[in-house]
N, C-alpha and C positions, 0 to 999 in steps of 0.2 A: 222246237215246241210242241210238246203235245200233251192234252190231258188226260188225266188216269185218277179214275176212279168210278164212281158210282152216280154219273153224270151223260150226257146225251151229246151227241156230235151237233145236237140241235140248236146249244147255246146255253146260257145260266138259266133261262125260266122254266126248262125242260129237263125234268129227273125219268132217268132208266134205271139201267141195271150197270154191275161191274162189267167194265170194260176188259174181255179178254187178255189184250196185248192193246197197246197203243199203238195207233199208225197214224203218221207223220207226210204232209205232203211234197214230197218229192223221194230223191234218196242219197243214201250216206247218211251219218251218224244223225241220231235222233237225241235229242235231251228230253227228260221224263223230270218234272220236278213234283215232289207229290204233294206241294202246296195250289197246284193249278189242278182244279176238277174240271173244268169247262171247256171246253176249245176257246170260247172269248178270251178267257184269261189265258190261255195258251199263246191264239196266235196276239195281244197285248205285249207278252213275254218278249215272241218273240221279232216283237215291231222295237220293240224297244231296246234290243242285244242289236239289231241290227242299225238302229242309231248312232248307239254308244260306240259301234265298230268305225261307222264312218266319222264321225266326232273326233275318234283319235288316230283315224290316219291323218290329220292334219296339227303337227305340234311342232310347238317354239319353244326354245328358255332365251332371254334377253333380259340386258339390263337400261337403265334408262337413270335419266338426271331426277332423282329424291321428286318421288310422286305420291303423296301422305298420305290421297284419297282413295288409293287403286286398294281393292278387299276383293279376295277370293269369291269367284260367282259375277265378276263386274264383263261386261263388255268389251272391249279396247279391239279399236282396228288398225293395223300396222302396215303400214303405208311406207314407200319410197326407197325400200328395199333392192344392193343390186340385183339381187335373182329375182325380185318381183313384190309382187303384193300380195302378203299373206290372206286380205282380208278380214271379216272380223273373228277376232277369238278369244275365249270363255277362260278366267283366269283361272288358274286349277289353284295354286299358291303365291303368295306374294312375301317378300322379305327384303323388312327397309333398317338400311345398315348405315350405322353414322359413325365414320373414322376420320382419323388426322390427317392421311395420307388423297384417299379419294372425298372426303366432304358424305355427302347424303346422296343415298344410290337405293333402287330400290334395283330387285331382283325377280322378274316374273316368268312363271312356266303355263303354260298357255294349249290348248287345244280349240280343237273347229267348232264353230259355233252353232252349226248347220245341225 
């Protein structure tokens, strides 16, 4: 991410002139979002994107015996799996189902919480 506009590379408190072209750290693709006017906000957005990518690297879908208290955003810990523990996960989607064949079942979609 890079700041673009009439902002200084010195941060949000110092304003200067229009930047000729945005410059980001490192090589490769550079994301320029028009709403990011300062280096500070560009760095914050880059950190948020990295954090989101790390969380989405761990994902799971599973069913449990009815758990009416679970809601999206809750943190759960999944343990005792044959492939190993997943650790703490954040619930993205929760679906409660009641039918005559299986009874009360809660289907969960989750991602890493870190």
